[in-house]
N, C-alpha and C positions, 0 to 999 in steps of 0.2 A: 231438769225435765228430761225424760226418757227420749231416746232417739226414736223417731217414728218409722225409720227404715231399718228392719232387722236384716240379718243375713239371709233370711228367707223370703224377703219382700220381693214382690214382682213389680218392676217398673217398666212402663211403656214410654218410650222416648222417640219423638219425631225429630227429624233433622240430625240424625245420629252419624252421618258419614263424615262430617268435617266440623272444624271449629269448635264453638261452645258445646254442640251436641256430642262431638267425639270425645271432648275432654270429660264431660258429664259421664258418658258411657264408661270410661275407663275408670273414673273415680268410684262409680257405683259397683263396677265389677270388683274392685279392690275391697269394697265393703261386703261382698258376697251376695249381692242382689242378684236375683234372676231377672234377665233383660229381655224384653222385646223391643227390637230396634227397627226403626222405619226411616227410609230415605227414598228419593227417587233413584239414585245411582246405584246399581247393585254391586259394582266392583268396590266402590269405596265403602258401601255398607259391609260387605263380606270382610274387607280388610280390617275394619273396626272390630267386627265380631271376633275375628281371629285373635285380635290383640286382647280383647276381653276374656276370651276362652284361656288364654296363657296365664291370665290372672285368676283363673278358676271359676269364672262365671258360666252358668247355663245360659245360652243365648239363642234367641229365635230372631231371625231377620225376616222382614216382609218389605219388599219394594213397594212403596207407597208414595203417591202424589197427593199431598194433603189438600190440594184444591178440588179433589174429587170426593164427594161425599161417600160414594159407594166403596172407594178404596180405603177411607178412613174406618168405615164400618167393618169392612173385611179384616183390616189390621187388628181392631179390638177384638173381634170375634175369634180370630185365629190365636191370638195371645190367650184369651180366656179359656179356649179348648185346651191349649198346650199346658198352661200352668194351673188352671182350675181356679184362679183368683186374679185380681188386679188390685194392687195396693196403691199405686201412684201412676199418674199420667203426666208427662212433661211435654207440653206443646212448644217445641223449641223451633220447629221448621220455619224457615223464612229467609229472606235475603234482605240486603240493605243497599241503599244508594248512597253513593259518595257525591253529594251535591250541597250546595249552600242552601239553607232554608228560604232564602229570599229569591232564589232561582226557581 
């Protein structure tokens, strides 16, 4: 089966400033994907973007709170304008709670 993400693919990724999102961004950058990265924290987002750029990726960052629909729409629109296409969207943003299920 052919790889669905080629080196020219445009991937939008939320929650990109840390954890799984950061790891995905770096792996996608190494594959040559063009990236639109979103997260609430601009400093962390820019740090990940810099790491992706050192791997040769074309990167757009947009500070975005995914709980705000208008910000989500702006993120997608900005990426579409910048890259002219969107091939994949990874909705990774979120947090977890460390608690027992019965609590």
